[in-house]
C-alpha positions, 0 to 999 in steps of 0.5 A: 961342305956337302958331298951329296950329288945334286938332284937328278932333276936339277931343282924341279919337282918330278912329273909322273912320267919322270918317276918310272926311270928311278925304279931300278936295281940301283942299290945307291939311288939316294945319298946319305945325309951324314956329317963330314970332317969338321962337323960335330959327331953323329949323335942321332942316325935316322934310318928309313926303310928305302927311298921312294921314287920321288925321293930318288928323283930328287936325291933327298930323304923323305922328299915326297909331298905329304910325307910327315917326316920333315913336318914332324921333325920341325914340330919336335924342334929338330930343324930350324925351319920347315924343310921342303925337300920336294925339289932336293935338300937345301944345303942350309937344311943339310948343314942344320942337321950336321950342326945338331949331329943328326944323320939320315940313311936307309936300310936299303938304297934301292928305290921302290914305289912301296916298301912292301916291294922289298923281299924278306931276304933283302931286308935281312941282308940290309939289317946285317949291313947296318950293323957293319956300318954302325961300327964305323959311324958310331952314333949315340942313338939309332932310330929306325922308321918302320916297325914291320921292316925292323921285325923282318930285318932282325927276326923279331916278329913281336917287336913293338914301337919305341925304345928297344933292348939292344940285347934282343938284336944279335950283334947290336952294339950295346952302347948304341941306343936303339929306337923304332919309330912309326913310318912317317909316310902318308900311307901310315894312317896310325900316325899324325904329325903331332904323334910323330913329333912327340916320338922324335922329342923322346928320341932327341933326349935319348941321343942328346940332340939339341931341340927346342921345346917351345916355338917350333910350330910357330917358327920360333928360334932354333935350339942353342947349339 
């Protein structure tokens, strides 16, 4: 059963005048999507950078219309249907993620208009906190969505997208596979739904997450779980 808070807007989409109220110092602007007691173990932990204001307004990850996160996950076969989180995350979609062993969190919980509003100090502190959380969460694989923030958080200015060598990140558990994938926001002109989906398929193989290679685009059957 989900312990996540309902949308602060009670199921409606935010209006422009709603959003400013969520640009606050609150370090917990959005709840994580993590498996609970009785759910399968956490195989893949997806780590965004921080919530946008729309995401905070509905308490759902990657919720702003135009973000390519959910379309790319579905095209990769990692969700049973195309998720629309613009009014909040449907419990059925949350359960779908739980059954696959997929969790979602952020480096930082403070909501901003853009990720580049975050300071270097905030990101480095957030990187250290993620390392502490991994000791408790113990996923098979972590995928961080955003190369610029990853470089800053872990003092790795030359890091590139893709599979990482955990030994290059001081304190990273050697048994947890680490990927860095492109930021799925519409502001990232270098990524498409198709290219993001191909990356998610690679990550899913690494994490041993069930996914469906054929039919996701056409609404085909979900993977056998």
